[in-house]
C-alpha positions as CSV (number, residue, x, y, z in Angstrom):
1,X,85.3,-15.2,92.7
2,X,82.8,-17.2,90.4
3,X,80.9,-14.8,92.8
4,X,82.4,-11.4,92.6
5,X,83.7,-11.7,89.1
6,X,80.7,-13.0,86.3
7,X,82.4,-12.9,83.6
8,X,83.9,-15.5,80.9
9,X,87.0,-16.9,82.3
10,X,89.5,-18.7,80.2
11,X,92.4,-19.8,82.1
12,X,96.0,-18.7,80.8
13,X,96.6,-22.2,82.5
14,X,94.9,-25.4,83.7
15,X,92.9,-24.1,86.3
16,X,94.4,-26.6,88.0
17,X,97.6,-25.4,87.9
18,X,97.0,-22.3,88.9
19,X,94.6,-23.4,91.6
20,X,97.8,-25.3,93.0
21,X,100.1,-22.5,92.3
22,X,97.8,-20.3,94.6
23,X,97.3,-22.9,97.3
24,X,100.9,-23.8,97.4
25,X,102.3,-20.6,98.0
26,X,99.4,-19.8,100.8
27,X,100.9,-23.3,102.7
28,X,104.5,-22.5,102.4
29,X,103.8,-18.7,103.4
30,X,101.5,-19.7,106.5
31,X,104.5,-22.7,107.6
32,X,106.5,-20.0,107.4
33,X,104.8,-17.5,109.6
34,X,104.0,-19.9,112.0
35,X,107.5,-20.7,112.2
36,X,108.6,-17.7,113.1
37,X,105.6,-17.1,115.2
38,X,108.4,-18.6,117.8
39,X,110.9,-16.5,117.0
40,X,109.1,-12.9,116.7
41,X,105.3,-13.0,118.2
42,X,104.7,-8.9,116.4
43,X,104.9,-10.5,112.9
44,X,102.3,-13.5,112.4
45,X,99.7,-10.6,111.7
46,X,101.7,-9.4,108.9
47,X,102.7,-12.8,107.6
48,X,98.8,-13.9,107.4
49,X,97.6,-10.1,105.5
50,X,100.6,-11.5,103.3
51,X,99.4,-14.9,102.7
52,X,95.6,-14.0,101.7
53,X,97.2,-10.8,99.3
54,X,99.7,-13.7,97.5
55,X,96.3,-16.2,97.5
56,X,94.4,-13.6,95.5
57,X,97.6,-12.5,93.7
58,X,98.0,-16.2,92.1
59,X,94.6,-16.8,91.3
60,X,93.7,-14.1,89.6
61,X,96.5,-14.1,87.8
62,X,95.9,-17.6,86.3
63,X,92.9,-16.2,84.9
64,X,91.8,-13.9,81.6
65,X,88.5,-12.0,82.0
66,X,86.2,-10.7,78.9
67,X,83.9,-8.9,78.7
68,X,80.4,-10.3,78.4
69,X,77.9,-8.5,76.0
70,X,76.2,-5.5,76.7
71,X,73.4,-6.3,78.9
72,X,71.0,-4.8,82.0
73,X,73.2,-6.5,84.1
74,X,76.3,-5.1,83.0
75,X,76.4,-1.9,85.5
76,X,75.9,-4.3,88.5
77,X,78.4,-6.2,87.3
78,X,80.9,-3.4,86.7
79,X,79.6,-2.5,90.8
80,X,81.0,-5.8,91.7
81,X,84.4,-5.6,90.3
82,X,84.8,-2.3,91.3
83,X,83.8,-3.1,95.5
84,X,86.3,-6.4,95.5
85,X,89.3,-3.8,94.5
86,X,88.3,-0.9,96.5
87,X,88.3,-3.5,99.4
88,X,91.3,-5.4,98.5
89,X,93.2,-2.2,97.9
90,X,91.8,-0.8,101.9
91,X,92.6,-4.2,102.8
92,X,96.7,-4.2,102.1
93,X,97.0,-0.2,103.3
94,X,95.8,-1.2,106.2
95,X,98.0,-4.3,106.9
96,X,101.1,-2.6,105.3
97,X,99.9,0.4,107.7
98,X,99.7,3.4,104.5
99,X,97.6,5.9,105.6
100,X,95.5,8.5,102.7
101,X,97.3,12.1,103.0
102,X,94.5,14.7,102.5
103,X,93.7,16.8,99.8
104,X,94.7,20.0,101.1
105,X,98.0,18.2,102.8
106,X,98.9,17.3,99.0
107,X,98.3,20.1,97.8
108,X,100.2,22.2,99.5
109,X,104.1,19.9,98.6
110,X,105.7,22.9,96.3
111,X,109.4,22.7,96.2
112,X,109.8,25.8,96.6
113,X,113.7,27.4,95.3
114,X,116.2,29.0,97.5
115,X,115.5,33.0,97.6
116,X,117.9,34.9,96.0
117,X,118.2,37.9,98.6
118,X,121.3,39.1,96.9
119,X,120.1,40.1,94.2
120,X,118.9,43.3,95.0
121,X,116.2,43.2,91.6
122,X,114.4,40.6,93.0
123,X,111.5,43.0,94.4
124,X,109.3,44.4,92.3
125,X,106.7,43.9,89.8
126,X,107.4,42.3,86.4
127,X,104.5,41.7,84.3
128,X,104.5,39.3,81.9
129,X,104.6,39.6,78.2
130,X,102.6,36.4,77.8
131,X,98.9,37.8,78.3
132,X,98.3,34.6,80.1
133,X,96.2,33.8,82.8
134,X,97.7,30.6,83.5
135,X,100.7,31.9,85.6
136,X,103.0,30.4,82.5
137,X,106.3,33.0,82.4
138,X,109.5,33.3,80.8
139,X,111.0,33.6,84.1
140,X,110.0,32.7,87.7
141,X,108.9,35.9,89.5
142,X,109.8,35.4,92.7
143,X,108.2,37.8,95.6
144,X,109.2,36.1,99.0
145,X,110.4,37.8,102.1
146,X,110.4,41.2,100.4
147,X,109.4,44.2,102.1
148,X,106.7,46.2,99.0
149,X,104.7,48.2,101.5
150,X,102.8,50.9,99.4
151,X,103.4,49.6,95.7
152,X,101.7,49.2,92.5
153,X,100.5,46.0,90.4
154,X,97.8,48.0,89.0
155,X,96.7,46.7,85.4
156,X,100.1,44.3,85.5
157,X,99.7,40.5,84.8
158,X,101.9,38.9,87.3
159,X,100.3,35.5,87.4
160,X,101.9,32.6,89.3
161,X,104.2,35.1,91.2
162,X,105.6,33.8,94.6
163,X,104.5,36.2,97.8
164,X,105.1,34.2,100.7
165,X,106.0,36.2,103.8
166,X,105.8,39.5,102.1
167,X,104.5,42.6,103.4
168,X,102.5,44.4,100.2
169,X,100.3,46.5,103.5
170,X,98.6,49.4,101.0
171,X,99.9,47.7,97.9
172,X,97.3,48.0,94.9
173,X,96.6,45.5,93.0
174,X,93.7,46.5,90.9
175,X,92.9,44.9,87.6
176,X,95.8,42.9,88.2
177,X,95.8,39.2,86.9
178,X,97.5,37.1,89.5
179,X,95.9,33.8,88.5
180,X,98.1,30.6,90.5
181,X,99.6,32.8,93.1
182,X,100.7,31.9,95.8
183,X,101.3,34.4,99.0
184,X,100.9,32.2,102.4
185,X,101.1,33.7,105.1
186,X,102.0,36.9,103.0
187,X,101.0,40.7,105.1
188,X,98.2,42.7,102.5
189,X,96.4,44.6,104.8
190,X,94.4,47.5,103.3
191,X,95.6,46.7,99.9
192,X,93.0,46.7,97.5
193,X,92.2,43.8,94.8
194,X,89.2,45.6,92.8
195,X,88.1,44.3,89.1
196,X,91.4,42.0,90.0
197,X,91.9,38.4,88.4
198,X,92.6,36.4,91.2
199,X,91.2,33.1,90.9
200,X,93.7,30.1,92.4
201,X,95.8,32.0,94.6
202,X,96.9,30.3,97.9
203,X,96.4,33.4,100.7
204,X,96.7,31.0,103.1
205,X,97.6,32.4,106.6
206,X,98.3,35.7,104.9
207,X,96.5,38.6,106.7
208,X,93.5,40.6,104.7
209,X,92.2,43.0,107.2
210,X,90.5,45.4,105.6
211,X,91.7,44.6,102.2
212,X,88.7,46.0,99.0
213,X,88.3,42.2,96.6
214,X,85.4,44.1,94.7
215,X,84.1,42.7,91.2
216,X,87.8,40.2,91.7
217,X,87.4,36.9,90.6
218,X,88.4,34.3,93.5
219,X,87.3,31.2,92.1
220,X,89.4,28.5,93.3
221,X,91.2,31.2,95.8
222,X,92.0,29.7,99.3
223,X,91.8,31.2,103.1
224,X,92.8,29.1,104.9
225,X,93.5,29.9,108.5
226,X,93.6,33.9,107.0
227,X,92.6,37.2,109.0
228,X,89.6,38.3,106.9
229,X,88.5,41.1,109.2
230,X,87.2,44.7,107.6
231,X,87.3,42.5,104.3
232,X,85.3,43.7,101.7
233,X,84.6,40.9,99.0
234,X,81.2,42.7,97.5
235,X,80.5,41.3,94.2
236,X,83.3,39.1,93.7
237,X,83.1,35.6,91.8
238,X,83.3,33.0,94.3
239,X,81.8,29.3,93.8
240,X,79.9,28.1,96.6
241,X,82.3,26.0,97.8
242,X,84.6,28.9,98.4
243,X,81.8,30.9,100.2
244,X,80.9,28.4,101.8
245,X,84.8,28.1,103.6
246,X,85.2,31.8,103.8
247,X,82.1,32.4,105.8
248,X,83.4,29.9,108.1
249,X,86.4,31.7,109.4
250,X,85.7,33.4,112.3
251,X,87.7,36.6,111.1
252,X,85.0,37.6,108.9
253,X,83.8,40.2,110.8
254,X,83.6,43.8,111.8
255,X,83.7,47.1,108.9
256,X,85.8,47.7,105.9
257,X,87.0,51.4,107.0
258,X,87.0,52.7,102.9
259,X,83.6,51.4,101.7
260,X,82.0,50.7,104.9
261,X,80.5,47.4,103.4
262,X,79.9,44.8,106.3
263,X,82.7,41.7,105.8
264,X,80.0,39.6,106.1
265,X,77.1,39.9,104.5
266,X,79.8,41.4,101.4
267,X,80.3,38.1,100.7
268,X,77.0,36.8,100.4
269,X,77.5,34.0,103.5
270,X,74.0,35.9,104.6
271,X,72.2,34.3,101.4
272,X,73.4,31.3,102.2
273,X,71.7,30.9,105.4
274,X,74.8,31.4,107.7
275,X,75.5,33.1,110.6
276,X,79.0,35.0,111.5
277,X,81.8,32.0,113.6
278,X,81.7,33.3,117.6
């Protein structure tokens, strides 16, 4: 502890008491692990890990750390503390069998409300009166599983709309604000998003064949496992990380039948030094 924490340590209680408490706790746990080993052979590793963790906790609880005066070694001190804390967290998590959750999976955990299929007026676009691009609405707009082929949402604000498993083939989304929309496994074949503000939209698993994203804002949007064949991304606003993920999609190929643009080059993939995925 003296090497890992080069701070001035002030004992809340006597050093002997802090040390003896940690030693006693560790000894008790080790004895318990030995006795339990004779009964259940599968528990020694967990108990040993618990003993080590308890010893560290007891020792640390007995000390209060005071920041030293700022000097050239302060950054090194902080680095040592962060490294030790990270190693301790990893060991405890590994002993308990805790596995990290990927960021993408964490982001996808959305608690959706039930689809109100009995509402006959549900499947229609309603523009928000708040005029914001942060999905602030007085009522949730739920278009999941709706059959709205050829519908028009041009110049409307439908930010935050839920569109999962819906059908919007050939629909008009030109100049539409649809920030933070969720459109997983949705069909947009032949739809136009020209000049649309579609940032932070989830298009994962959606069918976007022959769509037009000309001059659309797509920063922060996700196209994981989406079908992008024939899609036109000419002059679309996409961050560098988004372009790399987009160009890695093997379906980004072909030519848009309306604009004549090559899908792969329209997204600027060639300028990033990338080649079409075979």
